[in-house]
OpenMM code with the backbone's topology and positions (N, CA, C; nanometers):
from openmm import Vec3, app, unit

residues = "HIS PRO GLN VAL SER PHE THR LEU GLU LEU GLU PHE SER CYS SER VAL LEU LEU ASP ARG ALA GLU LEU THR LEU ARG ALA THR SER ASP SER SER GLU VAL THR PRO GLN ASP ASN GLU VAL GLU LEU SER VAL PRO ILE ARG TYR GLU ALA ASN VAL PHE LEU SER SER ALA THR ASN LEU PRO ARG TYR GLU LEU HIS PRO LEU GLY THR PHE THR PRO SER PRO GLY PRO GLU PHE SER THR THR LEU LYS VAL ARG".split()
positions = [
    Vec3(8.5007, 6.4114, 4.6589),
    Vec3(8.5413, 6.4074, 4.7976),
    Vec3(8.4658, 6.5131, 4.8771),
    Vec3(8.4280, 6.4814, 5.0012),
    Vec3(8.3476, 6.5752, 5.0814),
    Vec3(8.4249, 6.7032, 5.1122),
    Vec3(8.3505, 6.8085, 5.1245),
    Vec3(8.4116, 6.9380, 5.1544),
    Vec3(8.3385, 7.0013, 5.2719),
    Vec3(8.4148, 7.0603, 5.3629),
    Vec3(8.3595, 7.1270, 5.4805),
    Vec3(8.4098, 7.2704, 5.4799),
    Vec3(8.3212, 7.3646, 5.5098),
    Vec3(8.3652, 7.5036, 5.5222),
    Vec3(8.3174, 7.5577, 5.6562),
    Vec3(8.3910, 7.6518, 5.7094),
    Vec3(8.3556, 7.7135, 5.8365),
    Vec3(8.4149, 7.8527, 5.8422),
    Vec3(8.3664, 7.9301, 5.9378),
    Vec3(8.4171, 8.0656, 5.9603),
    Vec3(8.4895, 8.0691, 6.0926),
    Vec3(8.6057, 8.1260, 6.0920),
    Vec3(8.6865, 8.1393, 6.2124),
    Vec3(8.6987, 8.2878, 6.2429),
    Vec3(8.6523, 8.3288, 6.3612),
    Vec3(8.6584, 8.4696, 6.4007),
    Vec3(8.7512, 8.4822, 6.5200),
    Vec3(8.8513, 8.5670, 6.5074),
    Vec3(8.9508, 8.5866, 6.6128),
    Vec3(8.9457, 8.7302, 6.6619),
    Vec3(8.9697, 8.7483, 6.7902),
    Vec3(8.9814, 8.8823, 6.8467),
    Vec3(9.1228, 8.9007, 6.8978),
    Vec3(9.1793, 9.0166, 6.8713),
    Vec3(9.3160, 9.0463, 6.9101),
    Vec3(9.3191, 9.1649, 7.0049),
    Vec3(9.4169, 9.1663, 7.0913),
    Vec3(9.4338, 9.2749, 7.1872),
    Vec3(9.4878, 9.3981, 7.1165),
    Vec3(9.4352, 9.5139, 7.1517),
    Vec3(9.4872, 9.6386, 7.0950),
    Vec3(9.6083, 9.6902, 7.1715),
    Vec3(9.6427, 9.6254, 7.2839),
    Vec3(9.7612, 9.6689, 7.3576),
    Vec3(9.8883, 9.6125, 7.2953),
    Vec3(9.8764, 9.5045, 7.2183),
    Vec3(9.9896, 9.4476, 7.1443),
    Vec3(9.9446, 9.4378, 6.9992),
    Vec3(9.9928, 9.5289, 6.9166),
    Vec3(9.9497, 9.5328, 6.7772),
    Vec3(10.0342, 9.4380, 6.6931),
    Vec3(9.9672, 9.3488, 6.6238),
    Vec3(10.0336, 9.2532, 6.5357),
    Vec3(9.9935, 9.2834, 6.3924),
    Vec3(10.0802, 9.2486, 6.2979),
    Vec3(10.0443, 9.2727, 6.1586),
    Vec3(9.9929, 9.1476, 6.0885),
    Vec3(10.0179, 9.0281, 6.1464),
    Vec3(9.9759, 8.9034, 6.0835),
    Vec3(9.9343, 8.8016, 6.1895),
    Vec3(9.8468, 8.7095, 6.1490),
    Vec3(9.8113, 8.5939, 6.2318),
    Vec3(9.8552, 8.4691, 6.1554),
    Vec3(9.9244, 8.3813, 6.2232),
    Vec3(9.9705, 8.2564, 6.1629),
    Vec3(9.8796, 8.1443, 6.2116),
    Vec3(9.8177, 8.0708, 6.1201),
    Vec3(9.7243, 7.9641, 6.1543),
    Vec3(9.7678, 7.8339, 6.0889),
    Vec3(9.7519, 7.7249, 6.1616),
    Vec3(9.7693, 7.5918, 6.1063),
    Vec3(9.6388, 7.5168, 6.1247),
    Vec3(9.5800, 7.4702, 6.0161),
    Vec3(9.4549, 7.3952, 6.0199),
    Vec3(9.4841, 7.2522, 5.9756),
    Vec3(9.4326, 7.1555, 6.0534),
    Vec3(9.4587, 7.0156, 6.0246),
    Vec3(9.3284, 6.9365, 6.0366),
    Vec3(9.2987, 6.8553, 5.9381),
    Vec3(9.1817, 6.7673, 5.9416),
    Vec3(9.2300, 6.6244, 5.9643),
    Vec3(9.1605, 6.5531, 6.0524),
    Vec3(9.1959, 6.4131, 6.0778),
    Vec3(9.0709, 6.3274, 6.0640),
    Vec3(9.0932, 6.1991, 6.0411),
    Vec3(8.9815, 6.1058, 6.0323),
    Vec3(9.0288, 5.9689, 6.0802),
    Vec3(8.9346, 5.8804, 6.1027),
    Vec3(8.9667, 5.7447, 6.1472),
    Vec3(9.0079, 5.6544, 6.0316),
    Vec3(8.9810, 5.6960, 5.9088),
    Vec3(9.0171, 5.6130, 5.7935),
    Vec3(9.1627, 5.6349, 5.7565),
    Vec3(9.2178, 5.5419, 5.6787),
    Vec3(9.3565, 5.5578, 5.6355),
    Vec3(9.3593, 5.6513, 5.5147),
    Vec3(9.4561, 5.7392, 5.5144),
    Vec3(9.4683, 5.8417, 5.4113),
    Vec3(9.5790, 5.8034, 5.3137),
    Vec3(9.5544, 5.8222, 5.1852),
    Vec3(9.6567, 5.7987, 5.0840),
    Vec3(9.7577, 5.9138, 5.0859),
    Vec3(9.7072, 6.0366, 5.0985),
    Vec3(9.7950, 6.1554, 5.1033),
    Vec3(9.7576, 6.2397, 5.2252),
    Vec3(9.8028, 6.2008, 5.3445),
    Vec3(9.7659, 6.2763, 5.4654),
    Vec3(9.8191, 6.4186, 5.4677),
    Vec3(9.9244, 6.4463, 5.3910),
    Vec3(9.9817, 6.5819, 5.3916),
    Vec3(9.8860, 6.6857, 5.3325),
    Vec3(9.7868, 6.6429, 5.2537),
    Vec3(9.6934, 6.7418, 5.1992),
    Vec3(9.5795, 6.7739, 5.2964),
    Vec3(9.5886, 6.7206, 5.4181),
    Vec3(9.4888, 6.7509, 5.5209),
    Vec3(9.5345, 6.8630, 5.6135),
    Vec3(9.6422, 6.9290, 5.5789),
    Vec3(9.6957, 7.0362, 5.6634),
    Vec3(9.7303, 7.1555, 5.5769),
    Vec3(9.7006, 7.2728, 5.6296),
    Vec3(9.7352, 7.3963, 5.5600),
    Vec3(9.7847, 7.4979, 5.6622),
    Vec3(9.8849, 7.5743, 5.6234),
    Vec3(9.9360, 7.6837, 5.7071),
    Vec3(9.9004, 7.8142, 5.6385),
    Vec3(9.8389, 7.9031, 5.7139),
    Vec3(9.7943, 8.0318, 5.6601),
    Vec3(9.8613, 8.1464, 5.7333),
    Vec3(9.8888, 8.2510, 5.6609),
    Vec3(9.9365, 8.3761, 5.7189),
    Vec3(9.8382, 8.4834, 5.6740),
    Vec3(9.7659, 8.5399, 5.7703),
    Vec3(9.6570, 8.6321, 5.7386),
    Vec3(9.6903, 8.7705, 5.7937),
    Vec3(9.6773, 8.8770, 5.7112),
    Vec3(9.7005, 9.0117, 5.7648),
    Vec3(9.5903, 9.0501, 5.8628),
    Vec3(9.6285, 9.1236, 5.9663),
    Vec3(9.5331, 9.1697, 6.0678),
    Vec3(9.5014, 9.3158, 6.0397),
    Vec3(9.3716, 9.3474, 6.0354),
    Vec3(9.3274, 9.4855, 6.0178),
    Vec3(9.2527, 9.5276, 6.1430),
    Vec3(9.2919, 9.6384, 6.1991),
    Vec3(9.2291, 9.6895, 6.3206),
    Vec3(9.1274, 9.7958, 6.2839),
    Vec3(9.0126, 9.7931, 6.3515),
    Vec3(8.9132, 9.8977, 6.3343),
    Vec3(8.9559, 10.0191, 6.4158),
    Vec3(8.9326, 10.1357, 6.3596),
    Vec3(8.9646, 10.2578, 6.4332),
    Vec3(8.8569, 10.2823, 6.5382),
    Vec3(8.8993, 10.3021, 6.6597),
    Vec3(8.8063, 10.3357, 6.7684),
    Vec3(8.8352, 10.4789, 6.8107),
    Vec3(8.7382, 10.5647, 6.7932),
    Vec3(8.7520, 10.7046, 6.8321),
    Vec3(8.6551, 10.7300, 6.9469),
    Vec3(8.7088, 10.7803, 7.0562),
    Vec3(8.6272, 10.8102, 7.1730),
    Vec3(8.6283, 10.9604, 7.1960),
    Vec3(8.5103, 11.0186, 7.2058),
    Vec3(8.4974, 11.1611, 7.2329),
    Vec3(8.4441, 11.1802, 7.3735),
    Vec3(8.5033, 11.2728, 7.4460),
    Vec3(8.4515, 11.3090, 7.5776),
    Vec3(8.4620, 11.4598, 7.5916),
    Vec3(8.3783, 11.5153, 7.6774),
    Vec3(8.3809, 11.6602, 7.6958),
    Vec3(8.3551, 11.6941, 7.8414),
    Vec3(8.4017, 11.8112, 7.8786),
    Vec3(8.3784, 11.8644, 8.0131),
    Vec3(8.3497, 12.0135, 7.9983),
    Vec3(8.2562, 12.0626, 8.0749),
    Vec3(8.2214, 12.2046, 8.0679),
    Vec3(8.1845, 12.2543, 8.2068),
    Vec3(8.1905, 12.3849, 8.2254),
    Vec3(8.1517, 12.4416, 8.3547),
    Vec3(8.0067, 12.4913, 8.3529),
    Vec3(7.9351, 12.4715, 8.2427),
    Vec3(7.7933, 12.5078, 8.2354),
    Vec3(7.7071, 12.3813, 8.2369),
    Vec3(7.5942, 12.3842, 8.3073),
    Vec3(7.5085, 12.2660, 8.3089),
    Vec3(7.4294, 12.2460, 8.1800),
    Vec3(7.4128, 12.3535, 8.0994),
    Vec3(7.3364, 12.3404, 7.9753),
    Vec3(7.3764, 12.4503, 7.8778),
    Vec3(7.3433, 12.4280, 7.7519),
    Vec3(7.3632, 12.5248, 7.6457),
    Vec3(7.2273, 12.5568, 7.5844),
    Vec3(7.2123, 12.6774, 7.5341),
    Vec3(7.0899, 12.7133, 7.4632),
    Vec3(7.1226, 12.7279, 7.3153),
    Vec3(7.0453, 12.6602, 7.2330),
    Vec3(7.0609, 12.6699, 7.0887),
    Vec3(6.9395, 12.7401, 7.0322),
    Vec3(6.9643, 12.8363, 6.9465),
    Vec3(6.8560, 12.9144, 6.8869),
    Vec3(6.8519, 12.8880, 6.7368),
    Vec3(6.7321, 12.8888, 6.6773),
    Vec3(6.7229, 12.8752, 6.5313),
    Vec3(6.7974, 12.9901, 6.4637),
    Vec3(6.8477, 12.9638, 6.3463),
    Vec3(6.9247, 13.0627, 6.2710),
    Vec3(6.8435, 13.1911, 6.2539),
    Vec3(6.9045, 13.3049, 6.2894),
    Vec3(6.8404, 13.4345, 6.2729),
    Vec3(6.7539, 13.4791, 6.3897),
    Vec3(6.7397, 13.3983, 6.4950),
    Vec3(6.6542, 13.4364, 6.6074),
    Vec3(6.7340, 13.4737, 6.7316),
    Vec3(6.8636, 13.4640, 6.7266),
    Vec3(6.9470, 13.4914, 6.8441),
    Vec3(6.9751, 13.6411, 6.8531),
    Vec3(6.9517, 13.6984, 6.9721),
    Vec3(6.9897, 13.8373, 6.9971),
    Vec3(7.1096, 13.8350, 7.0909),
    Vec3(7.2215, 13.8860, 7.0410),
    Vec3(7.3430, 13.8816, 7.1220),
    Vec3(7.3269, 13.9599, 7.2528),
    Vec3(7.3644, 13.8981, 7.3601),
    Vec3(7.3685, 13.9642, 7.4900),
    Vec3(7.4759, 13.8929, 7.5717),
    Vec3(7.5364, 13.9686, 7.6638),
    Vec3(7.6409, 13.9033, 7.7422),
    Vec3(7.5815, 13.7920, 7.8288),
    Vec3(7.6433, 13.6806, 7.8252),
    Vec3(7.5999, 13.5674, 7.9069),
    Vec3(7.7145, 13.5262, 7.9977),
    Vec3(7.6974, 13.4185, 8.0679),
    Vec3(7.8044, 13.3754, 8.1568),
    Vec3(7.9257, 13.3262, 8.0774),
    Vec3(8.0414, 13.3512, 8.1320),
    Vec3(8.1623, 13.2998, 8.0704),
    Vec3(8.1665, 13.1497, 8.0909),
    Vec3(8.2079, 13.0772, 7.9891),
    Vec3(8.2134, 12.9325, 8.0035),
    Vec3(8.3345, 12.8759, 7.9308),
    Vec3(8.3683, 12.7568, 7.9679),
    Vec3(8.4762, 12.6855, 7.8982),
    Vec3(8.4299, 12.5427, 7.8715),
    Vec3(8.4721, 12.4914, 7.7584),
    Vec3(8.4399, 12.3547, 7.7190),
    Vec3(8.5663, 12.2874, 7.6710),
    Vec3(8.5885, 12.1667, 7.7150),
    Vec3(8.7054, 12.0902, 7.6750),
    Vec3(8.6580, 11.9633, 7.6044),
    Vec3(8.7073, 11.9384, 7.4835),
    Vec3(8.6777, 11.8172, 7.4097),
    Vec3(8.8042, 11.7324, 7.4041),
    Vec3(8.7876, 11.6036, 7.4277),
    Vec3(8.9024, 11.5132, 7.4248),
    Vec3(8.8740, 11.4023, 7.3246),
    Vec3(8.9674, 11.3800, 7.2352),
    Vec3(8.9559, 11.2739, 7.1342),
    Vec3(9.0637, 11.1707, 7.1659),
    Vec3(9.0197, 11.0447, 7.1814),
    Vec3(9.1159, 10.9353, 7.2027),
    Vec3(9.1000, 10.8365, 7.0902),
] * unit.nanometer
topology = app.Topology()
chain = topology.addChain("A")
for resn in residues:
    res = topology.addResidue(resn, chain)
    for name in ("N", "CA", "C"):
        topology.addAtom(name, app.Element.getBySymbol(name[0]), res)
């Protein structure tokens, strides 16, 4: 008997987190079927969400200076603040 395979890709909203997706797949044809009930399947698939980490920063300095290890001579510089935000 012929066999067909396919890939089904679904996207889910992250504002409503679900733990499972319920799917019903049904195949139909124009011919008469001896056992039509074997043309349908119900699936329950677990949903896995990818972790999305967003980093943002704010500072009161327009630039930073990085020196190779051992070449920096400490001297007072401007006071600065940096804020990092992780979402």
